[in-house]
Structure formats: structure tokens, C-alpha cells
C-alpha positions in Angstrom: 19.0 30.0 -10.4 19.0 33.8 -11.0 17.6 36.1 -8.4 14.3 37.4 -9.8 13.2 41.0 -8.8 9.6 39.8 -8.7 8.2 36.3 -8.3 8.3 34.8 -11.8 5.8 32.1 -12.8 6.9 29.5 -15.4 3.9 27.5 -16.6 3.6 24.9 -19.4 0.5 26.1 -21.2 -0.7 22.8 -22.8 -2.4 20.3 -20.6 -1.8 16.6 -21.2 -5.6 16.1 -21.8 -8.3 18.6 -22.6 -8.9 21.3 -25.2 -7.9 24.3 -23.2 -4.8 26.4 -22.2 -3.6 27.1 -18.7 -3.5 30.7 -19.7 -7.3 30.6 -19.9 -7.7 29.2 -16.4 -4.8 30.9 -14.6 -6.1 34.5 -14.9 -4.4 37.5 -13.3 -6.6 37.3 -10.2 -5.8 33.6 -9.7 -2.1 34.0 -10.2 -2.1 37.0 -7.9 -3.9 35.0 -5.2 -1.4 32.1 -5.6 1.5 34.6 -5.4 0.2 36.3 -2.2 -0.4 33.0 -0.5 2.8 31.3 -1.6 5.3 34.2 -1.6 3.6 37.1 0.1 3.8 39.4 -3.0 1.0 40.8 -5.1 3.2 41.7 -8.1 4.7 39.0 -10.4 5.7 38.1 -13.9 4.6 35.1 -15.8 5.7 33.1 -18.9 3.3 30.5 -20.4 5.5 28.1 -22.3 3.7 26.6 -25.4 6.4 23.9 -26.0 5.5 20.4 -24.6 2.9 19.6 -22.0 2.2 20.5 -18.4 3.1 17.3 -16.5 1.9 17.6 -12.9 -0.5 20.5 -13.4 2.4 22.7 -12.2 3.1 26.3 -11.9 6.7 27.0 -10.8 7.6 30.3 -9.1 11.2 31.5 -9.0 12.0 34.2 -6.4 15.0 35.1 -4.3 17.0 32.0 -5.2 14.2 29.8 -4.2 11.8 27.5 -6.1 8.2 27.1 -5.2 6.3 24.3 -7.0 2.5 24.8 -7.0 0.4 21.9 -8.3 -3.1 22.7 -9.1 -6.3 20.9 -8.5 -8.8 19.9 -11.2 -10.8 23.0 -12.2 -14.6 22.9 -12.3 -16.7 19.8 -12.0 -14.9 16.8 -10.4 -14.5 14.1 -13.0 -13.5 11.5 -10.5 -11.3 11.0 -7.5 -8.4 9.4 -9.4 -8.5 12.2 -12.0 -8.4 14.8 -9.3 -5.1 13.4 -7.9 -3.5 11.9 -11.0 -0.9 14.6 -11.4 0.1 14.6 -7.8 3.0 12.1 -7.9 4.4 13.6 -11.1 4.5 17.0 -9.4 6.2 15.5 -6.4 8.9 13.9 -8.6 9.6 17.2 -10.4 10.0 18.9 -7.0 12.4 16.2 -5.7 14.5 16.4 -8.9 15.1 20.1 -8.4 18.5 20.6 -6.8 17.7 23.9 -5.3 18.7 24.3 -1.7 15.6 26.4 -1.0 12.4 24.9 -2.4 9.0 23.8 -1.4 5.9 22.2 -2.9 2.4 23.6 -2.5 -1.2 22.7 -3.6 -3.8 25.1 -4.8 -7.6 24.5 -5.2 -8.9 25.9 -8.5 -12.6 26.2 -7.4 -13.5 22.5 -7.8 -17.2 21.7 -8.1 -18.3 18.6 -6.2 -17.5 16.6 -3.1 -13.8 17.0 -2.2 -14.1 15.9 1.5 -14.9 12.2 1.1 -12.9 9.8 3.2 -10.7 9.0 0.2 -10.0 12.7 -0.5 -9.2 13.4 3.2 -6.9 10.4 3.2 -5.1 11.7 0.1 -4.8 15.2 1.7 -3.1 13.6 4.7 -0.7 11.7 2.5 0.2 15.0 0.7 0.7 16.8 4.0 3.0 14.0 5.2 5.0 14.3 1.9 5.5 18.0 2.6 2.8 19.7 0.6 1.7 23.1 1.8 -2.0 23.8 1.2 -2.3 27.4 0.1 -6.1 27.8 0.2 -7.5 24.7 1.9 -9.5 26.8 4.4 -11.5 28.2 1.6 -12.8 24.8 0.6 -12.3 22.3 3.4 -14.2 22.3 6.7 -11.5 20.4 8.6 -7.8 21.0 9.0 -5.4 18.6 7.3 -3.2 16.7 9.7 -0.2 14.7 8.4 0.3 11.1 9.4 2.8 10.4 12.2 3.3 6.7 11.8 3.2 3.9 9.3 0.6 2.1 11.4 -1.8 5.0 10.9 -1.3 5.0 7.2 -1.8 1.2 6.9 -5.0 1.4 9.0 -6.4 4.4 7.0 -5.7 2.6 3.7 -7.4 -0.5 4.9 -10.4 1.4 6.1 -10.8 2.9 2.6 -10.2 -0.5 0.9 -13.0 -2.0 3.0 -15.4 0.2 1.1 -13.7 0.0 -2.3 -12.2 -3.5 -2.6 -10.7 -2.9 -6.0 -8.9 0.4 -5.4 -5.6 -0.7 -3.9 -2.8 -2.2 -5.9 0.0 -1.1 -3.7 0.3 -2.7 -0.2 2.1 -1.7 3.0 3.0 -3.7 6.0 5.8 -4.1 8.5 8.3 -7.0 8.6 11.1 -8.2 10.7 13.0 -5.6 12.8 10.2 -3.1 12.2 11.1 -2.4 8.6 8.3 -0.9 6.6 7.6 -3.1 3.5 5.9 -1.7 0.4 4.7 -4.1 -2.3 3.9 -2.2 -5.5 3.2 -3.1 -9.1 5.2 -1.4 -11.9 2.6 -0.6 -14.5 -0.6 1.5 -15.0 -1.7 3.9 -12.3 -0.3 1.5 -9.7 3.3 2.7 -10.4 2.4 6.3 -9.3 0.7 5.1 -6.2 3.8 3.0 -5.3 6.1 6.1 -5.8 3.8 8.3 -3.7 3.7 5.8 -0.8 7.5 5.4 -0.9 8.0 9.2 -0.6 5.4 9.5 2.1 6.8 6.5 4.1 10.3 8.0 4.0 9.0 10.8 6.2 7.7 8.7 9.0 9.6 5.3 8.9 13.1 4.5 10.0 13.6 2.1 7.1 11.6 1.1 4.0 11.9 -1.8 1.7 10.2 -1.4 -1.7 9.5 -4.7 -3.5 8.7 -4.0 -7.1 6.1 -6.6 -8.2 6.9 -6.7 -11.9 4.2 -7.3 -14.4 4.0 -7.7 -18.2 7.1 -6.2 -19.9 7.7 -3.6 -17.2 10.4 -4.8 -14.9 10.8 -1.7 -12.8 9.2 1.7 -12.0 9.8 4.7 -14.4 13.3 6.0 -14.4 12.6 9.4 -12.8 10.5 7.8 -10.1 13.3 5.3 -9.3 15.9 7.9 -9.3 14.0 9.9 -6.6 13.1 6.8 -4.6 16.7 5.7 -4.5 17.8 9.1 -3.4 15.8 8.7 -0.2 18.3 7.7 2.4 16.0 5.3 4.3 14.4 3.5 1.3 15.8 0.4 -0.4 14.5 -0.9 -3.7 14.3 -4.7 -4.2 13.3 -5.7 -7.8 11.4 -8.9 -8.2 10.9 -11.1 -11.2 10.1 -14.6 -12.2 13.7 -15.7 -12.1 14.0 -14.5 -8.5 10.8 -16.2 -7.5 11.8 -19.5 -9.0 15.1 -19.4 -7.2 13.4 -18.6 -3.9 11.0 -21.6 -4.5 13.9 -23.9 -5.3 16.0 -23.0 -2.3 13.4 -22.7 0.5 10.5 -24.7 1.7 9.3 -21.9 3.9 8.7 -19.7 0.9 8.4 -16.0 1.7 8.4 -14.6 -1.8 7.3 -11.0 -2.4 4.7 -12.2 -4.8 3.2 -14.5 -2.1 3.1 -11.7 0.5 1.6 -9.3 -2.1 -1.2 -11.9 -2.9 -1.9 -12.4 0.8 -2.2 -8.7 1.4 -4.5 -8.4 -1.6 -6.8 -11.1 -0.3 -6.6 -10.8 3.4 -5.7 -7.2 4.1 -3.3 -6.1 6.9 -1.6 -8.7 9.0 -3.8 -10.2 11.7 -3.5 -13.7 13.0 -6.5 -15.8 11.9 -6.4 -17.8 15.1 -6.0 -15.0 17.7 -6.1 -11.3 18.2 -2.4 -10.6 17.4 -2.1 -7.7 15.0 1.6 -6.9 15.6 2.8 -7.1 12.0 6.4 -8.0 13.0 5.0 -11.1 14.7 2.6 -12.2 11.9 3.6 -13.9 8.7 2.0 -15.8 5.8 1.4 -19.5 6.5 0.8 -21.9 3.7 -2.3 -24.1 3.8 -0.8 -26.6 1.4 2.9 -26.7 2.5 5.6 -25.8 0.0 7.5 -29.0 0.8 4.4 -31.0 -0.2 3.9 -29.0 -3.3 7.5 -29.7 -4.4 7.0 -33.4 -4.0 3.8 -33.4 -6.1 4.3 -35.7 -9.2 2.8 -34.8 -12.6 2.9 -31.1 -11.8 5.2 -28.8 -13.8 7.6 -26.4 -12.0 5.7 -23.2 -13.0 2.4 -24.8 -11.8 4.0 -25.6 -8.5 5.3 -22.1 -8.1 1.8 -20.8 -8.9 0.3 -22.9 -6.1 3.1 -21.8 -3.7 2.4 -18.1 -4.3 -1.4 -18.3 -4.5 -3.1 -15.9 -2.0 -5.8 -18.6 -1.5 -3.1 -20.9 -0.2 -2.4 -19.0 2.9 -3.4 -17.4 6.2 -1.9 -14.7 8.4 -0.6 -16.4 11.5 1.4 -15.2 14.5 4.7 -16.9 15.3 3.1 -19.2 17.9 0.1 -20.3 15.8 2.3 -20.7 12.7 4.5 -23.2 14.5 1.5 -25.0 16.0 -0.1 -25.4 12.6 3.2 -26.6 11.0 3.5 -29.2 13.7 -0.1 -30.3 13.0 -1.1 -29.7 16.6 -4.1 -27.8 15.2 -6.2 -28.8 12.2 -8.5 -26.7 10.1 -11.7 -28.6 9.2 -13.4 -28.1 5.8 -15.9 -25.8 7.5 -13.1 -23.7 9.0 -13.5 -25.1 12.6 -10.2 -25.5 14.5 -9.5 -28.8 16.3 -6.7 -29.8 18.6 -4.7 -32.9 18.2 -5.6 -35.7 20.6 -2.8 -37.1 22.8 -0.9 -34.0 23.4 0.3 -33.3 26.9 -2.4 -31.6 29.1 -0.3 -28.5 29.5 0.2 -28.2 25.8 -3.5 -28.4 25.1 -4.1 -25.9 27.9 -1.6 -23.5 26.3 -3.1 -23.9 22.8 -6.6 -23.2 24.1 -5.5 -20.2 26.1 -3.8 -18.5 23.1 -6.4 -19.4 20.5 -9.3 -17.0 20.7 -10.9 -18.0 17.4 -12.4 -21.5 17.2 -13.4 -21.1 13.5 -11.7 -19.0 10.8 -13.8 -16.4 9.0 -16.1 -17.8 6.4 -15.0 -15.2 3.9 -11.6 -17.0 3.8 -13.2 -20.3 2.8 -13.1 -19.9 -0.9 -13.3 -22.9 -3.2 -9.6 -22.8 -3.9 -8.8 -22.4 -0.2 -10.8 -25.6 0.5 -8.9 -27.4 -2.3 -5.6 -26.5 -0.6 -7.1 -27.5 2.8 -8.0 -30.9 1.4 -4.5 -31.4 0.2 -3.1 -30.5 3.6 -5.5 -32.6 5.6 -5.3 -35.8 3.5 -2.1 -37.0 5.2 -3.7 -36.3 8.6 -6.6 -38.7 8.2 -5.1 -41.2 10.7 -4.7 -38.6 13.4 -7.5 -37.9 15.9 -8.5 -34.3 16.6 -11.0 -32.9 19.1 -12.9 -29.6 19.4 -11.2 -26.7 21.2 -14.4 -25.9 22.9 -15.3 -27.6 26.3 -18.2 -30.0 26.2 -21.5 -28.4 27.2 -22.6 -29.6 30.7 -26.0 -31.3 30.8 -28.0 -30.1 33.8 -29.0 -32.7 36.4 -32.8 -33.1 36.4 -33.1 -35.2 39.6 
């Protein structure tokens, strides 16, 4: 990189969408303001390149052997929250691909019109800050300061809070697994792939170790090349591709199936890990438990291999359970009735019953989990238990003496 006498802007003039030029929007006063805030200089030079398209809504500034990437907000009336942030990950990838030893990435608001402080927008700003974005003029448009996330737990919680209001918005899921490793389950097509890339980069800043499970769909077996290149360059992130062949082998080799597809489907249906039978929300101690056990699915006659695999990875065929309750359910010490009520096996040692009652704070699973498919799986689980007696976990109500 040559040492420029003045800050030099290099801007692709043609947007990917829209009948305008960036030279029409980025007037002298705008570029001067960006330059002052980003570099501390009022004078600059600029070149609008008319070849190709501006991917990432980017303006790059070269100055004093350093590179400053400035990604721009949507200008004018906000078309939608996804449109507002759609170039964010592309800009971040361009920034990470730059081999300059001195570089940074910034964000500049282009006088947006509309609400830009919704819960979702504020969540995205925090992700950006965590990924290293410097906000050049946020105080001109935002009423609150932007604080980066400091832990994976905070990111997971914030994402779930947003998902609660917009059930269909998430396609990439985060949790923690054994040894505290952060796990990201992301699809490889559509807008999902960019969300997956963004969360990997963000997580690399706050997690000791991250495992990315690529949930492959359609004909796309992995994330785009540039995204993968950047993700693999992150020292604490490992990429684990998944495909049907891998899922089949996992199903063949293990009765305690823990396939990425199954975990993804549980996260999609149930949200973050929380035991259905107690208050345990420590993700490292909570795992997916099959309602219709994998071993029983495998033994099912008249069912093809792919159909068996489909049942084994179905999100309706599972619950989040802590280690204790997972083992208790597997041993059939507890039974889930069709209405979701939990009952304890009759004949267990008194101290065993006492322990189960002490650790089981829920006496009925949430009704939202009782889908028709869940009940079908529950029936298949409970059919072999019909000869075993179970009793309520709740103590019998005392009848007052009316003497």
C-alpha cells in the first residue's frame, strides 16, 4: 500500500440494487464528514470506480499505510431491517481479507429515515461493536450508547429475546456444548449463510473455542468461499461440515444420536437449552433427549432407513433435559403422560423417589411442546410401558377432619 499524501477514498460507484450512483449520495460534505470522523482530516481525494458493483456499501480510505473500511447505512427511508443490514457481513469479509497490518472497519449513518432503535436494530449494533466496528456518527442518530457483548451467554439470551417476538427470523442457532465450547448451527443458503458468518466472527471475539456446524441444504454443501476462508483464519473457530452421508453414519453407529441436524431442529423448536423437568439452564449440562428412543426407531420393521433417520432427527421427537433427568427418563423412572403430566415409577426405593421429587420442579411439561407429532412419538415411547405402574409426583391432598 502506497503512502497517500491525503486520505484517498476508493468507492465502487454502482450499487448492487437501485437506479442511482454512490457519487450522487456521497457528496463533498458527506465525504468530508466521514474523513474528519474517521481520519481527522478535512482534505481528501476520491475515485469513484464505475467497473463492477459496490459489495458491502463500502468506501475504503487509504492513508499513511493504513486502510479504513467504512460501510454505509441505507440512505433515506428504511425499507426494512434486513435490507438495512444486508451488506454488513460482506463488508466485514472484505475487511478481514485485507492483509494490511494497520486497518479498521467503521460504520456511518447516511441520514436514515425511520425507526433505527428497535430492539432488533440495537441487537445488531451490539453485534457490530463486538465484531470491531467503530461507529463514526452514532451519537447523531442514536439516543443510547452502543455496548459490545462480553459473553456468548449474553448473545444467546439477546437473540432468543428477539426470536420470541419474531419466531421466523432466526435460521442460525447458538448454544454451548461439552467443555464450554460455543456451538453455532448455521444453514448454508439464502440470507442464512451471511448470518452464520457474522455470528462466527462475532463469537470469535468473546469465546475461547467455537465449533461451526454447517447445516447443508439443497445443492449448497458449504458456505461461500470467501466467508469460509475468513472463518477458517480465525484461530479459535473450527468448521464442521455436515451432510446426509455423515448423518446416516452417525445414525448407524450410535443409539444416543447427537447429530447436528437433530440439535439444530431442537434449537429451532425449543429455543435455548433449558431442562423441561427442572430449572437447569446450564447449556453444558443440558442435551437433547429423544421421546421415541433411537434404539426403538432402528428396530421398527416396515420403515425405510431414510424414514428412520427422519424420525430420529425430528425436532418434535425431543426435549431438552439436564444430565440427571435425561438418565432418569432413559431408565423409565419418570413417564410423560399424553397430557404432559410427569409420573414416577411405582416400586422405586423411597430415597430414589424422594430424590426425583426434590430435583423435579415441573410436574407437567409446557403445553406448547405437546404438538400432534410429539404426542405420536410419546405414544410410541409409552406403549412398552403399559404394564408398569406410575404415580403422580404431587403429594395427595389432605382431607380436613370435620369432627
